[in-house]
C-alpha positions in Angstrom: 60.2 10.9 93.6 60.3 8.5 90.6 63.4 7.1 90.8 62.8 6.3 94.1 59.2 5.1 94.9 56.9 5.7 92.1 53.9 4.3 93.3 53.5 7.4 96.1 53.2 11.0 96.6 54.1 13.3 99.3 51.6 15.5 100.1 52.4 18.9 102.3 50.2 21.8 103.1 51.5 25.1 102.3 52.5 26.1 105.9 55.6 23.2 106.5 58.5 23.8 106.7 61.8 21.1 105.6 64.1 22.1 107.9 66.9 19.3 107.6 68.3 18.1 104.3 66.0 15.5 103.0 67.9 12.6 101.6 66.8 9.2 99.8 66.9 7.4 103.0 64.5 9.7 104.5 61.8 8.9 102.1 62.8 5.2 102.0 61.8 4.8 105.9 58.4 6.5 104.6 58.2 3.8 102.0 58.9 1.4 104.0 56.7 2.4 106.5 53.8 2.0 104.5 55.0 -1.6 102.9 55.3 -2.8 106.5 51.3 -3.0 107.4 50.3 -6.4 107.5 48.9 -6.7 104.2 50.0 -3.7 102.3 46.5 -2.3 102.2 47.2 1.3 103.4 46.2 3.8 100.5 47.1 6.7 102.8 49.4 7.9 105.8 48.9 11.2 107.7 49.9 12.2 111.0 48.9 13.6 114.6 47.2 16.4 115.0 47.5 18.4 118.4 49.7 16.2 120.5 52.1 13.7 120.2 49.6 10.3 120.8 49.6 8.2 117.7 46.2 9.4 116.5 45.7 9.2 113.1 44.0 13.1 111.9 46.0 15.7 110.3 46.3 15.6 106.7 48.7 18.6 106.7 51.4 16.0 105.5 50.4 12.5 103.7 51.9 10.4 101.9 49.6 8.8 99.3 49.7 5.0 97.4 48.7 7.4 93.9 46.7 4.6 92.4 45.0 2.8 95.5 44.1 6.5 96.3 42.7 7.1 92.9 40.3 4.3 93.7 38.9 5.9 96.4 38.5 9.2 95.7 35.6 9.1 94.1 34.1 7.7 96.9 35.2 10.0 99.5 33.8 13.0 97.2 30.9 11.1 97.0 30.2 10.6 100.6 31.4 14.6 101.1 28.4 15.1 99.3 26.3 13.0 101.3 27.4 15.3 104.2 25.5 18.6 105.4 28.8 20.0 105.7 31.9 19.9 104.5 35.3 20.4 106.4 37.7 20.8 103.8 40.3 17.9 102.6 41.1 16.8 106.2 37.2 16.2 107.1 36.6 14.8 104.1 39.1 12.2 104.4 38.7 11.6 108.2 34.8 10.9 107.7 36.1 8.3 104.4 38.7 6.5 106.8 36.8 5.9 109.6 33.9 5.2 108.8 34.3 1.8 108.7 37.3 -1.3 110.1 37.7 -1.7 106.5 39.1 1.5 105.7 40.7 2.1 109.0 43.0 0.3 107.8 43.3 1.3 104.8 45.3 4.5 106.6 48.3 4.2 108.8 50.1 6.5 111.0 53.0 9.1 109.4 55.7 8.6 111.8 55.8 11.8 114.1 58.9 13.7 112.5 57.1 13.5 109.0 54.7 16.2 110.7 56.2 17.7 113.3 53.7 20.3 114.5 55.2 23.8 115.6 54.1 24.0 119.3 55.6 21.0 120.4 58.5 20.9 122.6 61.7 19.3 120.9 62.5 16.4 123.5 62.8 13.9 123.7 63.9 14.4 119.7 66.5 16.8 118.7 65.9 19.7 115.2 67.5 17.2 113.7 65.3 14.5 113.8 63.0 16.7 112.6 62.0 16.4 108.5 58.7 17.7 108.1 57.8 21.0 110.3 54.2 22.3 110.0 53.1 25.4 111.4 49.4 23.7 112.2 46.8 25.9 113.5 46.9 29.4 114.5 49.2 32.2 114.7 50.8 30.9 111.5 54.8 33.3 111.7 53.7 35.0 108.4 56.8 37.9 108.4 59.2 36.1 110.5 59.3 33.7 107.6 60.4 36.5 105.2 62.5 37.6 107.5 63.9 34.6 108.0 64.4 33.7 104.1 66.6 36.8 104.2 68.6 35.8 107.1 68.3 39.3 108.9 69.7 38.3 112.5 68.9 41.8 113.6 65.5 41.3 113.7 65.6 38.3 115.5 65.2 39.5 118.8 62.2 41.4 118.0 60.6 38.1 115.8 61.3 36.1 119.4 59.1 38.7 121.6 56.7 39.2 118.7 55.8 35.1 117.8 56.7 33.7 121.1 55.9 30.4 120.2 58.2 30.1 117.2 61.0 31.6 118.7 63.2 28.3 119.3 62.5 27.8 115.7 63.4 31.3 114.6 66.7 30.6 116.4 67.7 27.6 115.1 65.9 28.6 111.7 68.2 32.1 111.1 71.4 31.3 113.6 71.7 27.2 113.0 71.7 27.6 108.9 75.1 30.0 108.8 
């Protein structure tokens, strides 16, 4: 994104899809959200965990201010090293950014459509509104993604039964991308 926002990077776990065409204005929305914090003190923007409630927790999709985040990365790793347990990236990031009021202001909530969970109902949104679709938790769709990539419409009935939580996504992914 060097021509759009050279100071920011969008990170996404490997279990995400970009179901709709991402265009400059979608990235600009994220950048504007970042810059809209009271004093532009945010280092990172990430999203909701299991519900649509505005609780910052899930690091499956993050937008980072590269320079600012680089300054605190050593502190994040040092804090994780002091803990008796390591809970991977999400645990380390949350432990750091929730340790006091100052660090809590250094993170902001990612807009909901940029870390949409596969088990959320679309209402009141539409599929077109979703920018990043996160296959958060279990089960991962696995084989159905390969079949979707091959556009194998004949297997949609079988897949919809085998992967019930993803039935609507499978239908939209195969049928709406003709």
